[in-house]
TORZA-347891 format. One record per residue (C-alpha): x, y, z; residue in three letters; residue number from 1. Coordinates in steps of 0.001 Angstrom, whole numbers, always signed. Example, Ala and Ser with C-alpha at 12.3 -4.5 7.8 and 13.67 -1.06 7.14 Angstrom:
! residues 2
(rec (+12300, -4500, +7800), Ala, 1)
(rec (+13670, -1060, +7140), Ser, 2)
***
This chain:
! residues 276
(rec (+25002, +14891, -13866), Met, 1)
(rec (+21284, +14461, -13065), Pro, 2)
(rec (+19132, +11452, -13988), Leu, 3)
(rec (+18891, +11354, -17792), Leu, 4)
(rec (+16000, +9613, -19525), Phe, 5)
(rec (+16100, +7747, -22814), Gly, 6)
(rec (+14933, +4792, -24873), Thr, 7)
(rec (+16086, +1208, -25357), Ala, 8)
(rec (+16790, +1432, -29086), Gly, 9)
(rec (+15991, +3993, -31776), Val, 10)
(rec (+12800, +5945, -30890), Pro, 11)
(rec (+9718, +4702, -32757), Leu, 12)
(rec (+9097, +8182, -34202), Ser, 13)
(rec (+12559, +8382, -35786), Ser, 14)
(rec (+12185, +8394, -39578), Lys, 15)
(rec (+15908, +7660, -39876), Asp, 16)
(rec (+16212, +4163, -38345), Arg, 17)
(rec (+20022, +4272, -38068), Ser, 18)
(rec (+21749, +4743, -34702), Ser, 19)
(rec (+22777, +8285, -35734), Glu, 20)
(rec (+19151, +9005, -36628), Gly, 21)
(rec (+18111, +7642, -33236), Gly, 22)
(rec (+20543, +9935, -31422), Val, 23)
(rec (+19269, +12981, -33339), Arg, 24)
(rec (+15641, +12060, -32618), Arg, 25)
(rec (+16443, +11702, -28886), Ile, 26)
(rec (+17779, +15275, -28962), Arg, 27)
(rec (+14659, +16538, -30827), Glu, 28)
(rec (+12470, +14908, -28182), Leu, 29)
(rec (+14480, +16652, -25429), Asp, 30)
(rec (+15486, +13316, -23895), Leu, 31)
(rec (+19057, +12772, -22715), Gly, 32)
(rec (+20077, +9160, -23385), Ala, 33)
(rec (+19935, +6263, -25830), Leu, 34)
(rec (+20686, +2609, -25189), Glu, 35)
(rec (+21999, +965, -28359), Ile, 36)
(rec (+20596, -2550, -28572), Glu, 37)
(rec (+22991, -5265, -29742), Phe, 38)
(rec (+20604, -7928, -28450), Val, 39)
(rec (+20681, -10014, -31654), Gln, 40)
(rec (+24448, -9578, -32057), Gly, 41)
(rec (+26961, -6738, -32382), Val, 42)
(rec (+26269, -5563, -35912), Arg, 43)
(rec (+28285, -2393, -35951), Met, 44)
(rec (+31803, -1869, -37230), Gly, 45)
(rec (+34445, +487, -35810), Glu, 46)
(rec (+33963, +3192, -38440), Glu, 47)
(rec (+30198, +3318, -37882), Lys, 48)
(rec (+30731, +3358, -34095), Ala, 49)
(rec (+33014, +6399, -34453), Arg, 50)
(rec (+30348, +8232, -36497), Lys, 51)
(rec (+27592, +7477, -33980), Val, 52)
(rec (+29875, +8515, -31114), Gly, 53)
(rec (+30610, +11865, -32786), Ile, 54)
(rec (+26889, +12588, -33317), Val, 55)
(rec (+26126, +11674, -29673), Ala, 56)
(rec (+28893, +13963, -28446), Lys, 57)
(rec (+27708, +16841, -30640), Glu, 58)
(rec (+24106, +16417, -29454), Asp, 59)
(rec (+25177, +15805, -25843), Asn, 60)
(rec (+23358, +12448, -25654), Ile, 61)
(rec (+24612, +9820, -23186), Ala, 62)
(rec (+24913, +6344, -24718), Leu, 63)
(rec (+24835, +2854, -23267), Ser, 64)
(rec (+24821, -559, -24992), Cys, 65)
(rec (+22922, -3781, -24356), His, 66)
(rec (+25028, -6839, -25177), Ala, 67)
(rec (+23528, -9838, -27053), Pro, 68)
(rec (+20878, -11931, -25312), Tyr, 69)
(rec (+22837, -15155, -25951), Tyr, 70)
(rec (+24964, -14830, -22826), Ile, 71)
(rec (+25007, -17542, -20183), Asn, 72)
(rec (+28053, -17629, -17925), Leu, 73)
(rec (+26635, -20714, -16197), Asn, 74)
(rec (+26094, -22837, -19316), Ser, 75)
(rec (+26621, -26582, -19035), Arg, 76)
(rec (+28634, -26356, -22258), Glu, 77)
(rec (+32107, -24812, -21857), Pro, 78)
(rec (+32136, -23473, -25443), Glu, 79)
(rec (+28966, -21470, -24684), Lys, 80)
(rec (+30668, -19876, -21681), Ile, 81)
(rec (+33641, -18908, -23867), Thr, 82)
(rec (+31272, -17510, -26496), Ala, 83)
(rec (+29441, -15547, -23779), Ser, 84)
(rec (+32679, -13976, -22559), Arg, 85)
(rec (+33610, -13108, -26143), Asp, 86)
(rec (+30233, -11434, -26737), Arg, 87)
(rec (+30684, -9190, -23698), Ile, 88)
(rec (+34245, -8311, -24768), Ile, 89)
(rec (+33155, -7575, -28369), His, 90)
(rec (+30325, -5330, -27133), Thr, 91)
(rec (+32731, -3524, -24788), Ala, 92)
(rec (+35239, -2873, -27602), Arg, 93)
(rec (+32603, -1267, -29824), Ile, 94)
(rec (+31192, +569, -26789), Ser, 95)
(rec (+34566, +2161, -26053), Gln, 96)
(rec (+34679, +3524, -29618), Ile, 97)
(rec (+31090, +4775, -29299), Leu, 98)
(rec (+31973, +6637, -26104), Gly, 99)
(rec (+29532, +4484, -24156), Val, 100)
(rec (+29729, +4462, -20363), Arg, 101)
(rec (+27976, +1122, -19660), Ser, 102)
(rec (+27481, -2330, -21214), Val, 103)
(rec (+24353, -4127, -19981), Ile, 104)
(rec (+23837, -7898, -20150), Phe, 105)
(rec (+21864, -10759, -18603), His, 106)
(rec (+24535, -12812, -16816), Pro, 107)
(rec (+23284, -16397, -16518), Ala, 108)
(rec (+20575, -19010, -16083), Phe, 109)
(rec (+20477, -21012, -12850), Asn, 110)
(rec (+19994, -24527, -14365), His, 111)
(rec (+18962, -25887, -10935), Asp, 112)
(rec (+22297, -24852, -9427), Asn, 113)
(rec (+22286, -23147, -6004), Pro, 114)
(rec (+22743, -19372, -6097), Ser, 115)
(rec (+26225, -19568, -4485), Glu, 116)
(rec (+27478, -21928, -7204), Val, 117)
(rec (+26182, -19726, -10030), Val, 118)
(rec (+27550, -16602, -8334), Leu, 119)
(rec (+30998, -18167, -8032), Glu, 120)
(rec (+30993, -19088, -11744), Arg, 121)
(rec (+29711, -15709, -12884), Val, 122)
(rec (+32307, -13893, -10764), Val, 123)
(rec (+35080, -16115, -12141), Arg, 124)
(rec (+34048, -15575, -15761), Glu, 125)
(rec (+33524, -11831, -15382), Leu, 126)
(rec (+36916, -11506, -13695), Ser, 127)
(rec (+38437, -12998, -16867), Leu, 128)
(rec (+36422, -10586, -19016), Val, 129)
(rec (+37546, -7650, -16884), Arg, 130)
(rec (+41195, -8730, -17113), Glu, 131)
(rec (+40950, -8907, -20917), Ala, 132)
(rec (+39319, -5464, -21115), Leu, 133)
(rec (+41806, -3881, -18697), Asp, 134)
(rec (+44664, -5276, -20773), Ala, 135)
(rec (+43210, -3439, -23798), Glu, 136)
(rec (+42609, -229, -21839), Gly, 137)
(rec (+38807, -528, -22180), Ile, 138)
(rec (+37217, +1193, -19213), Asp, 139)
(rec (+33474, +812, -19834), Val, 140)
(rec (+31424, -296, -16827), Val, 141)
(rec (+29992, -3815, -17144), Leu, 142)
(rec (+26441, -4049, -15812), Arg, 143)
(rec (+24754, -7380, -15073), Pro, 144)
(rec (+21020, -6716, -15117), Glu, 145)
(rec (+18499, -7750, -12483), Thr, 146)
(rec (+16352, -10346, -14234), Thr, 147)
(rec (+12599, -10957, -14412), Gly, 148)
(rec (+12284, -14709, -13747), Lys, 149)
(rec (+13401, -17001, -10947), Gly, 150)
(rec (+15058, -19322, -13505), Thr, 151)
(rec (+17439, -16494, -14421), Gln, 152)
(rec (+20353, -15625, -12163), Phe, 153)
(rec (+20142, -12022, -11055), Gly, 154)
(rec (+18000, -10916, -8151), Asp, 155)
(rec (+19116, -7687, -6460), Leu, 156)
(rec (+21329, -9373, -3849), Thr, 157)
(rec (+23109, -11537, -6446), Glu, 158)
(rec (+23681, -8579, -8757), Thr, 159)
(rec (+25131, -6439, -5957), Ile, 160)
(rec (+27417, -9307, -4907), Lys, 161)
(rec (+28915, -9490, -8422), Ile, 162)
(rec (+29622, -5743, -8301), Ala, 163)
(rec (+31356, -6113, -4932), Lys, 164)
(rec (+33491, -9031, -6102), Glu, 165)
(rec (+34709, -7725, -9478), Val, 166)
(rec (+36092, -4242, -10132), Ser, 167)
(rec (+34599, -2203, -12967), Gly, 168)
(rec (+31153, -3750, -12468), Ile, 169)
(rec (+27962, -2051, -11309), Leu, 170)
(rec (+24344, -3276, -11438), Pro, 171)
(rec (+21768, -2409, -14069), Cys, 172)
(rec (+18657, -2292, -11908), Ile, 173)
(rec (+15559, -3212, -13875), Asp, 174)
(rec (+12735, -2184, -11542), Phe, 175)
(rec (+10110, -3907, -13710), Ser, 176)
(rec (+12035, -7179, -13566), His, 177)
(rec (+12325, -7025, -9763), Leu, 178)
(rec (+8597, -6283, -9554), His, 179)
(rec (+7832, -9258, -11835), Ala, 180)
(rec (+10181, -11848, -10323), Arg, 181)
(rec (+8700, -11203, -6855), Thr, 182)
(rec (+5161, -11510, -8280), Asn, 183)
(rec (+4158, -7929, -7487), Gly, 184)
(rec (+6460, -6752, -4714), Arg, 185)
(rec (+8728, -3696, -5100), Tyr, 186)
(rec (+5941, -1363, -6152), Asn, 187)
(rec (+5660, +1313, -3461), Ser, 188)
(rec (+7729, +4343, -2513), Tyr, 189)
(rec (+9129, +2521, +535), Asp, 190)
(rec (+9995, -607, -1464), Glu, 191)
(rec (+11690, +1394, -4220), Phe, 192)
(rec (+13641, +3262, -1526), Cys, 193)
(rec (+14633, -115, -63), Glu, 194)
(rec (+16168, -1134, -3422), Ile, 195)
(rec (+18070, +2154, -3702), Leu, 196)
(rec (+19121, +2089, -55), Asp, 197)
(rec (+20481, -1477, -137), Val, 198)
(rec (+22431, -764, -3329), Thr, 199)
(rec (+23804, +2567, -2084), Ala, 200)
(rec (+24828, +1002, +1250), Glu, 201)
(rec (+26650, -1819, -548), Ser, 202)
(rec (+28322, +104, -3383), Leu, 203)
(rec (+28498, +3702, -2167), Gly, 204)
(rec (+29009, +6821, -4236), Asp, 205)
(rec (+30504, +5052, -7235), Arg, 206)
(rec (+27005, +3672, -7830), Trp, 207)
(rec (+24885, +6615, -6565), Val, 208)
(rec (+26666, +8950, -9014), Lys, 209)
(rec (+26477, +6460, -11900), Asn, 210)
(rec (+23252, +4446, -11858), Val, 211)
(rec (+21694, +2621, -14789), His, 212)
(rec (+18005, +1759, -14613), Phe, 213)
(rec (+15576, -56, -16901), His, 214)
(rec (+11912, +859, -16483), Ile, 215)
(rec (+8744, -228, -18270), Ser, 216)
(rec (+5288, -1517, -17593), Gly, 217)
(rec (+5316, -5286, -17173), Ile, 218)
(rec (+2978, -8275, -17220), Glu, 219)
(rec (+3919, -11118, -14881), Tyr, 220)
(rec (+2656, -14347, -13381), Gly, 221)
(rec (+3782, -16828, -10740), Leu, 222)
(rec (+6947, -17578, -12724), Lys, 223)
(rec (+7800, -13904, -13162), Gly, 224)
(rec (+8054, -11717, -16247), Glu, 225)
(rec (+5802, -12373, -19263), Lys, 226)
(rec (+6166, -9242, -21408), Arg, 227)
(rec (+6724, -5501, -21309), His, 228)
(rec (+3686, -3224, -21259), Leu, 229)
(rec (+2977, +487, -21666), Val, 230)
(rec (+3309, +2079, -18204), Leu, 231)
(rec (-318, +3196, -17929), Lys, 232)
(rec (-1524, -294, -18939), Glu, 233)
(rec (+443, -1914, -16126), Ser, 234)
(rec (+360, -1881, -12339), Asp, 235)
(rec (+3870, -409, -11919), Leu, 236)
(rec (+3631, +2653, -9659), Cys, 237)
(rec (+6092, +4689, -11699), Phe, 238)
(rec (+5227, +7968, -9919), Glu, 239)
(rec (+6378, +6417, -6629), Glu, 240)
(rec (+9527, +5132, -8339), Leu, 241)
(rec (+10368, +8607, -9670), Met, 242)
(rec (+9764, +10050, -6198), Lys, 243)
(rec (+12209, +7515, -4694), Ala, 244)
(rec (+14867, +8278, -7340), Cys, 245)
(rec (+14411, +11991, -6676), His, 246)
(rec (+14685, +11526, -2889), Ser, 247)
(rec (+17972, +9655, -3254), Phe, 248)
(rec (+19435, +12182, -5707), Gly, 249)
(rec (+20863, +9402, -7882), Val, 250)
(rec (+22677, +10384, -11091), Glu, 251)
(rec (+22967, +8390, -14318), Gly, 252)
(rec (+20636, +6903, -16911), Leu, 253)
(rec (+17026, +5709, -16775), Ala, 254)
(rec (+16216, +3756, -19938), Ile, 255)
(rec (+12618, +3042, -20903), Cys, 256)
(rec (+11784, -376, -22396), Glu, 257)
(rec (+8008, +41, -22758), Ser, 258)
(rec (+6515, -892, -26155), Pro, 259)
(rec (+5778, +2812, -26774), Asn, 260)
(rec (+9436, +3698, -25989), Leu, 261)
(rec (+9750, +7495, -26165), Glu, 262)
(rec (+6198, +8167, -25031), Glu, 263)
(rec (+6855, +6468, -21685), Asp, 264)
(rec (+10428, +7820, -21502), Ala, 265)
(rec (+8965, +11336, -21772), Leu, 266)
(rec (+6290, +10467, -19191), Leu, 267)
(rec (+8981, +9317, -16737), Leu, 268)
(rec (+11096, +12408, -17406), Gln, 269)
(rec (+8120, +14725, -16984), Gln, 270)
(rec (+7069, +12976, -13745), Thr, 271)
(rec (+10632, +13225, -12390), Tyr, 272)
(rec (+11171, +16870, -13360), Arg, 273)
(rec (+7843, +17896, -11828), Ala, 274)
(rec (+9313, +16939, -8428), Leu, 275)
(rec (+11555, +20008, -8612), Gly, 276)
***
């Protein structure tokens, strides 16, 4: 499977705002993927998930899901950690019915704890989540996302370490977040290749053949990410990024989170395909 491009949520031009409508619009646009956004909570029942999954299969659209934002596996309050685990599990259950391959989530906030401490907690909690999912026969890939601010746990090294420690986990690499949290680094062909190289070296073919990327323009400051921007209104060198992805021959999904969603998703796809 090549690199498929899609949008984070129903395309803006979709007159039908349902998930099924979003899938159909993705097909009309000649894109290949849709990330279903459960960021405010999983508001989809099993019957609806089956319907969406059938439409996606018919239209040959690859789906992923973004779990709710309210996840913090390093919370100071134990009940919030339990609730975070439950949110990931709930998203994964619906995802399995949808026929989704990956569940994306932001793993934790640092709360002034050293990286090693947060990593240990996140690994412990995600191991429990994985055990629960395995017991139910749910085989979706869990994907902690690289985050856009230093206060959030999840630079590239931390995210790779989670994937090495817990089975059934791979990173969601958000190139815009990495660019923002380093205040402008990771923005050249060589730097993008460095990200891909480090991840491929650490995780091998299971990652190279099943990547999940988030891409958008981004505004940032000294503390990292401020907000998403349209690609051409930002400094992200997306042409260089597409060249790096093409050089590495990665396979999987590239999801666009720019404010103009499908417009930038199509721009990325066009840029990538032009490389031959």
